[in-house]
N, C-alpha and C positions, 0 to 999 in steps of 0.2 A: 731498663726491667727486666725480670726475670718470672717466668708463670711456668709453673712444672704441673701439671693433670696427668692424674692417676685415678686411674676406674679401677672399683673391685666390684663384683660378682656379676660385673655387666660387661658388654661387647659395646668396649670403645667405639667410635665412628667420624670421621673428618669432621662431621658437618657440629656435634656435640662440644667436642674439645675448641672447633674454631669458633663456636656462640658462647662457650664461658671463657677462653682468651682474650674476644670483643669483650663480654661485659666487665671481664675484672680490671682490664688495663683501663678501661676509663676511668679507675679511680683513682689513676696518678693522678688525674687533676687536681684532686683536693691534699696531694701530699706535696710537701717540699723536695723532698731526697727522693733520691731511685726505691724502687719497689721488688720485694721480691714476694711472692704469694704462692703456696702450696694449696693446691684443687684437689680435692677427694671426691670423690663421684660413686655413691654406690646404690644398688637395688637392693633391698627385704621385700620380698612376696610381690606386691604392685603398687609398691614404696618405693621411689626414689629418696635419696639425700645429697646433699651437696654441704662439704666442709672447705673452710675458707681460712686460711691463718696469713695473715697481711705483716710483713715486716719493710717499715720504712725508716730507716736511721733507730733512732731509741725509742720507735713509735712501732706495739705489738698489738694489731687484733685480729680477734678471733670472732668466726660466725660459723653457725648449723643454723640447716633450715631443712623441712623434708616436703616432698608433694607429692602429685599422684604423677607427673609429668616433669622430666627431668630439666625439661627449659622453666618449668615453674620454680622447683627450687632453685636455680641458678638466680630467678628475677628475684629471689622472696630473700636469698643471702646477699645478695647484692645491694639490695634497700637496709638491709641491717648494717652491713657494712661504712654504706655511704653517711647510715644516720650517725655509729659509731666514731667515725673519723670528723664528721663536722661537730659531733660535741666536745670532742676532745681537743680539737684545736679553737671553739670558742672560750674552752676553760683556759686553752693556754695563752691565745692573746688579752684574755682579762687577766689571769695570775700574771704577766709580764708587764702590764700597762700600768699593776694595782690600782683599776679603775672596780666598780661596783658593777655587776652583770647586770641583765635586761631586766631583773625581776627586782633584784633592790634599787636601782635605780627609780624603778616604777612606785615602787613603792615608799621611796622618801619624800615623792613629790605629791605634796598636797592636792585635791580635788579640783578644787578651784583655781588653782593655778595653770592653767593648761593654756597656753599661745595659740592664736587663732579662732576663739572661739566666740560669738559673739552671743554678752549677755544681753 
């Protein structure tokens, strides 16, 4: 796992660097291959922005968010990336297994044929 953190137009502190590293490192548990991430933290006026690009094998995911606080921006972008990884992984598994997605499966089932219901 390789995580590079860049600060633009702001002074970088060790605590912010450690916070960003810990949050981004948690994304590795959702990926099968080693992860490489580039994190860019910047400040425009009073707004802080966080931009992250994650590469793991053939998977490339990008997210950016802005917030009033640098910690809030990091949290928002990590949530966004986690959602993207879960979506990509679900689509990949469905494609690999050649089965219908959860929505398609639910649409195929008639309303009265639910198991476990008492009638």
